[in-house]
C-alpha positions in Angstrom: 0.0 0.0 0.0 1.4 3.4 -1.0 1.0 6.1 1.5 0.5 9.7 0.5 1.1 12.8 2.5 4.0 13.4 4.9 4.8 12.1 8.3 6.7 14.6 10.6 9.1 12.8 12.9 11.6 13.9 15.5 14.9 12.0 15.3 17.9 11.8 17.6 21.1 11.3 15.6 24.1 9.5 17.0 27.1 10.2 14.8 30.2 8.1 14.7 28.4 4.9 15.5 30.1 1.6 14.9 26.6 0.0 14.2 24.6 2.3 12.0 20.8 1.8 12.0 17.4 3.2 12.6 15.3 2.0 15.5 14.6 2.6 19.2 13.4 5.7 21.0 15.1 8.4 23.1 13.0 11.0 24.8 10.2 10.4 22.2 12.5 10.7 19.2 13.5 8.0 16.8 17.1 7.0 17.2 19.2 7.1 14.0 22.8 5.9 14.4 25.2 6.8 11.5 28.9 6.0 11.0 29.6 9.5 9.6 31.0 12.1 12.0 29.2 15.4 12.7 31.5 17.4 10.3 30.3 19.6 7.5 26.8 18.1 7.7 28.0 14.6 6.9 26.1 13.0 9.9 22.9 14.9 8.9 23.1 13.7 5.3 23.7 10.2 6.4 20.8 10.4 8.9 18.4 11.6 6.1 19.6 8.7 3.9 19.2 6.2 6.7 15.6 7.4 7.5 14.7 7.2 3.8 16.0 3.6 3.6 14.2 2.6 6.8 10.9 3.9 5.4 11.5 2.6 1.9 11.2 6.0 0.2 13.6 7.8 -2.1 16.1 10.1 -0.3 14.4 13.1 -1.9 11.3 12.3 0.0 13.0 13.1 3.4 13.2 16.8 4.2 15.1 18.4 7.2 12.6 20.8 8.8 14.6 21.9 11.8 17.8 21.0 13.7 20.6 21.2 11.1 23.3 21.7 13.8 21.6 19.7 16.5 21.5 16.0 17.3 17.7 16.3 17.6 16.2 17.0 14.2 12.7 17.3 12.8 12.2 15.6 9.5 9.3 15.3 7.1 9.0 12.0 5.3 6.8 11.9 2.2 4.9 8.7 1.6 5.9 7.2 5.0 3.8 4.6 6.7 2.9 5.9 10.2 2.6 2.3 11.5 6.2 1.6 10.4 7.2 4.7 12.5 5.6 3.1 15.6 7.5 -0.2 14.9 10.8 1.6 14.5 10.3 3.5 17.7 9.6 0.2 19.4 13.0 -0.9 18.1 11.7 -3.4 15.6 12.7 -2.8 12.0 
């Protein structure tokens, strides 16, 4: 089933992680672990790509709304399944 519309999510990015992945929850935010360091926006770019992959949408469907220089970011994901977000928050991909 193809979802239309956007889901706005809060993510908490952990740069420099040895085990990149999307899943789990920290203070209500979806945890996104990326191997890239927080240098020149590399961790943010990796986080957007990881979220796109987790939701099965193209990278262009994920937009950074707020938090470019913060670990806590607000993203908008076009075509995302809200039920999948709940599963990811619960730690189950």
